[in-house]
C-alpha positions in Angstrom: 24.5 67.5 -1.1 22.0 64.4 -1.0 19.6 62.8 0.9 20.0 59.0 1.5 17.6 56.4 3.0 19.5 53.2 4.7 17.6 50.3 5.4 18.8 47.7 7.5 19.8 48.4 11.1 22.2 46.0 12.0 25.9 46.0 12.4 26.3 47.1 9.0 23.9 49.7 9.2 24.8 51.0 11.9 28.7 51.4 10.4 27.0 52.9 7.4 24.6 55.1 8.9 28.2 56.6 11.2 30.0 56.6 8.2 27.3 59.0 5.9 27.7 61.2 8.8 31.0 61.4 8.7 30.3 63.1 5.0 27.9 66.4 5.5 29.3 67.8 2.2 27.8 64.6 0.7 25.0 63.3 2.6 22.9 66.1 3.3 20.0 64.4 5.2 20.6 60.7 6.2 16.9 58.1 7.6 17.7 55.1 9.0 14.9 52.7 8.4 14.2 48.9 9.9 11.7 46.6 11.0 12.8 47.1 14.8 13.2 51.1 14.6 14.4 50.8 18.7 17.7 49.7 16.8 17.5 52.9 14.5 17.4 55.6 17.5 19.9 53.3 19.0 22.6 53.9 16.5 21.3 57.5 15.8 21.6 58.3 19.6 25.9 57.2 19.2 25.8 60.2 16.4 26.3 63.9 16.8 24.5 65.3 13.9 20.9 64.7 13.4 19.7 61.4 11.7 16.3 60.7 11.0 14.8 56.9 11.7 11.8 54.9 10.2 10.1 51.8 10.6 9.8 49.9 7.2 9.4 46.0 6.6 11.2 46.1 3.7 9.2 42.8 2.5 6.6 44.8 1.6 7.2 46.7 -1.3 4.2 49.4 -0.7 5.5 50.1 2.6 8.9 50.9 1.5 7.6 52.7 -1.8 5.7 55.2 0.9 8.9 55.3 3.0 10.3 56.5 0.0 7.6 58.9 -1.3 7.7 60.5 2.2 11.6 60.8 2.9 12.4 61.3 -1.3 16.0 60.7 -0.9 18.4 60.0 -3.8 19.6 56.7 -3.0 18.3 53.7 -1.1 21.3 51.8 0.5 20.1 48.3 1.3 21.5 46.7 4.1 18.7 44.9 5.3 18.6 40.8 4.4 19.6 39.4 0.8 16.6 38.4 0.9 15.2 41.3 0.7 17.2 42.6 -2.3 14.3 41.9 -4.9 11.1 44.0 -2.8 13.8 47.0 -2.5 14.2 46.9 -6.2 11.2 47.1 -6.9 10.5 49.6 -4.7 13.1 51.8 -6.2 11.7 51.3 -9.8 8.5 52.4 -8.5 9.7 55.4 -7.2 12.4 56.3 -9.6 15.6 56.4 -6.9 18.7 54.6 -7.6 19.4 51.9 -5.9 22.5 50.1 -3.8 23.4 46.9 -1.9 26.4 45.0 -0.5 25.2 41.4 -1.0 23.4 39.8 -3.7 19.5 38.0 -3.6 19.0 34.9 -2.3 16.0 33.3 -2.2 14.7 31.7 1.2 14.7 27.9 0.3 18.1 27.9 -1.3 21.3 28.7 -0.2 22.6 30.2 -3.7 24.6 32.9 -4.4 23.7 34.3 -8.3 23.4 37.5 -9.7 20.8 36.3 -12.3 18.0 37.8 -10.7 18.9 41.7 -10.0 20.9 41.1 -13.6 17.2 40.6 -15.0 16.2 43.8 -13.7 19.0 45.8 -15.8 16.5 46.8 -18.8 13.8 48.3 -16.7 16.2 49.8 -14.7 18.0 51.3 -17.5 14.5 52.2 -19.0 13.5 54.2 -16.2 16.8 56.4 -16.1 18.1 55.3 -12.7 21.0 52.8 -11.6 21.7 49.9 -9.2 25.1 48.8 -8.0 25.5 45.6 -6.7 27.8 44.8 -4.0 29.5 47.6 -2.7 30.8 45.8 0.6 34.3 44.4 0.7 33.9 41.3 -0.6 32.0 41.3 -3.2 32.7 45.1 -3.2 36.1 46.1 -2.8 37.7 42.9 -4.0 36.7 43.8 -7.3 37.7 46.7 -7.4 41.3 45.9 -6.3 41.3 43.7 -9.3 40.6 46.7 -11.7 42.8 48.6 -9.7 45.8 46.0 -10.5 44.9 45.9 -13.7 44.7 49.7 -13.9 47.9 50.3 -12.7 50.0 47.0 -13.4 48.5 44.7 -16.0 47.8 45.0 -19.3 45.8 41.4 -19.2 44.1 39.5 -15.8 44.6 35.8 -16.0 44.1 34.7 -12.3 42.8 35.6 -9.5 42.7 34.4 -5.4 40.9 36.5 -3.1 41.7 35.9 1.1 39.3 36.5 3.8 41.1 36.3 7.1 40.3 37.1 9.8 43.1 36.9 13.5 40.5 38.3 15.4 39.0 36.9 18.4 36.1 37.4 20.3 36.2 34.9 23.1 32.7 33.5 22.8 32.6 29.6 22.6 30.5 30.0 18.8 29.3 33.5 17.4 29.2 34.4 13.7 30.4 38.0 12.8 27.8 38.9 10.7 24.4 37.5 10.4 24.3 33.8 11.4 21.9 32.5 9.3 23.7 34.3 6.2 26.9 33.0 7.4 26.3 29.3 8.2 23.9 29.3 4.9 27.0 30.5 2.7 30.1 28.2 4.9 27.7 25.1 4.7 27.5 25.5 0.6 29.2 23.8 -2.0 32.2 25.5 -2.8 32.7 26.6 -6.5 36.0 28.7 -8.4 35.8 29.2 -12.4 38.9 27.9 -14.3 38.9 28.0 -18.3 35.6 28.8 -18.9 33.5 27.2 -16.6 32.6 26.3 -12.7 34.1 23.5 -10.9 32.4 22.6 -7.3 34.1 21.3 -4.5 32.1 19.6 -1.0 32.3 21.9 1.7 35.5 23.1 2.9 37.2 20.4 1.7 39.3 22.6 -0.3 42.3 24.4 2.2 45.9 25.8 2.5 48.0 27.3 4.8 48.4 31.6 4.0 51.1 33.3 5.5 49.3 36.8 6.7 51.4 40.2 5.9 52.7 42.1 8.5 53.2 39.4 11.1 49.6 38.3 11.7 50.5 35.0 11.7 49.8 31.8 9.3 45.9 30.8 8.8 44.2 28.0 7.5 41.9 29.3 4.6 39.0 27.2 3.0 38.1 27.4 -0.8 34.6 28.9 -0.7 32.2 29.8 -3.4 31.4 33.7 -3.4 29.4 36.4 -5.5 32.0 38.3 -7.2 33.6 35.3 -8.9 30.7 35.5 -10.8 31.0 39.0 -12.2 33.8 39.2 -12.2 34.3 35.9 -14.9 31.3 38.0 -16.6 33.5 41.2 -16.9 37.2 40.0 -17.4 37.2 38.4 -20.7 40.9 37.0 -20.3 40.4 35.5 -16.8 41.3 31.9 -16.7 41.2 31.0 -13.4 39.1 32.7 -10.0 39.0 31.6 -6.9 37.7 32.7 -3.6 39.3 31.7 -0.1 38.0 32.7 3.8 39.5 31.3 7.0 38.4 29.9 9.6 39.2 28.7 13.1 39.2 24.9 14.2 36.7 26.3 17.0 34.5 27.5 14.7 34.3 24.4 12.3 34.2 22.0 15.3 31.1 24.0 16.3 29.6 24.1 12.9 30.0 20.3 12.2 28.0 19.1 15.2 25.7 21.3 14.5 25.3 20.2 11.1 25.1 16.6 12.2 22.2 17.1 14.6 20.1 19.2 12.1 20.6 22.7 13.5 21.8 23.8 9.9 18.7 23.1 7.7 17.4 25.4 6.3 14.1 23.6 5.5 11.3 23.5 7.9 10.6 21.0 10.4 7.4 20.3 12.4 7.8 21.4 16.3 5.1 20.8 18.6 2.2 21.2 16.3 4.0 24.0 14.3 6.8 24.4 11.3 10.2 26.0 12.4 13.3 26.5 10.0 16.2 25.2 12.2 18.9 27.6 11.0 16.9 30.4 12.2 16.2 28.9 15.7 19.6 28.6 15.9 20.5 32.2 14.7 18.1 33.3 17.8 20.5 31.5 20.5 23.5 32.7 18.7 24.7 36.2 20.0 23.8 38.9 18.0 26.8 40.1 16.1 26.4 43.3 16.7 27.0 42.4 20.4 30.2 41.3 19.8 32.3 44.9 19.0 33.2 45.5 22.5 34.6 41.9 22.5 36.6 41.4 19.6 40.1 42.1 19.4 42.9 41.3 16.6 42.4 42.2 12.9 41.4 41.3 9.6 43.2 41.0 6.6 41.4 41.1 3.3 43.1 41.1 -0.4 43.6 39.8 -3.6 46.6 38.7 -5.5 45.8 39.1 -9.6 47.8 37.1 -12.0 48.4 38.2 -15.3 51.4 39.7 -17.8 52.7 43.4 -18.7 54.5 43.6 -21.6 54.5 40.3 -22.7 55.9 38.9 -19.0 54.1 37.3 -16.3 53.5 39.4 -13.3 51.5 38.9 -9.7 50.4 41.8 -7.9 48.8 41.8 -4.1 46.9 44.6 -2.8 45.4 43.9 0.7 43.9 45.9 3.8 44.4 45.3 7.4 41.6 46.5 10.1 41.8 46.4 13.4 38.8 45.2 15.5 39.5 47.6 18.6 40.2 50.7 16.6 36.9 50.2 14.4 34.8 49.4 17.9 36.6 52.9 19.4 35.4 55.1 15.9 31.9 53.5 15.3 30.8 51.0 18.1 31.7 48.4 15.7 33.6 44.9 14.7 35.9 45.0 12.0 33.6 42.3 10.1 31.0 45.3 9.9 33.2 47.7 9.6 34.7 46.3 6.3 31.5 46.1 4.9 29.7 49.2 5.9 32.9 52.0 4.9 32.7 50.4 1.4 29.0 50.8 1.3 29.3 54.6 2.0 32.1 55.1 -0.7 29.9 53.5 -3.3 27.3 55.7 -2.3 29.0 58.5 -2.9 30.6 57.3 -6.1 27.2 57.7 -7.4 25.7 60.7 -5.4 28.9 62.8 -6.9 28.5 61.3 -10.4 31.9 59.6 -10.6 30.2 56.2 -11.1 27.2 56.6 -13.2 25.0 54.8 -15.1 21.5 53.7 -16.1 20.9 50.0 -15.4 22.2 47.2 -12.9 26.1 47.3 -12.7 28.8 45.6 -10.5 31.6 47.4 -9.3 34.4 46.0 -11.5 32.6 47.8 -14.5 33.7 51.6 -13.2 37.0 53.4 -13.0 38.7 51.7 -9.6 41.1 55.0 -8.6 38.5 57.3 -7.0 37.0 54.7 -5.1 40.6 53.3 -3.9 41.4 57.0 -3.1 38.3 56.8 -0.5 39.3 53.5 1.0 42.5 55.6 2.5 40.1 58.5 2.8 37.4 56.9 5.4 39.1 53.9 7.0 40.2 51.1 4.8 44.1 51.9 3.9 45.5 49.3 1.4 49.1 48.4 0.6 50.5 46.7 -2.6 52.9 43.5 -2.4 54.7 42.9 -6.1 55.0 39.4 -6.3 53.2 36.0 -5.3 52.0 35.8 -1.7 50.2 32.8 -2.1 50.7 29.5 -3.9 48.1 26.8 -4.3 
């Protein structure tokens, strides 16, 4: 029986709150906090059991410290913006409370995935006797667990990893992003990067693509080489790794709109002067685009996210693909969310459960692949993200 403070009331925060509420034997008390407390109350009203709500500015460390001391949680789940990770980690250090998030820190002025800033907290968390679990979403998160599961059950050594994230759903909007538009567009317009033979190879944004035949008759989609943060941690923690790549699908409609927006400067993250004041074009664009949380009732179709891992078993090459298929409409029926938020929010709840039940414990800062994948994989099946295995390659590139 534990108390949990959830910071962030967007689409993912809503799913995390719903799923924590479904496990009262673990999460005895829940407080949902955000800068906009009305969003918290809206989510709380959807849930049958009592959920506390609070206002907090996660950029303000002292304000977050005050809320932690008032509620006295056993764990803080950070599903706010990646810019706020370090502030919330500072608040957890000040109060001696465990920390967990779903995405690594990004500075405001640079679209860059890098764990360095959070890994630098390791010694301070260790000295305080508390734990930080980084990236407990789907990608990052479940993707790392899929890799360590394949290693545990199928391989003696991992040599190659291809993470493939496909959204075969549609919301019917001319242009919208399935999660925070600012974070989504920063991610997609950044240079691609992959790990090979001990070095990082950089590519122009979305310049490398391949067709991918999705399992279970979901069709064929074009997938694009990108950089994603779990590649960095997997390269660090899997010493036999020779190559690791991340691929994501995009529709032609999405790419067409994105190209136009880039060409006219609307995806810029540096300030420009407009009528005597500074604005950031991408932040202005975010205000114009549909709120991702509004897409739940509109989105139909399915997502498919999985990992193809190649290595050796008993001296022989072996390839295993582990994946999850998630239905947008079924997610909305359960927690009023589309599958993008669902596939992030469910693993956040499971990661919190791993910490609070003592199945994953440590002092310091950790990534998902550093722990036993088995209890996490069991809970994916239990809490709404069932997975399947295919022995043999499904993707050649």
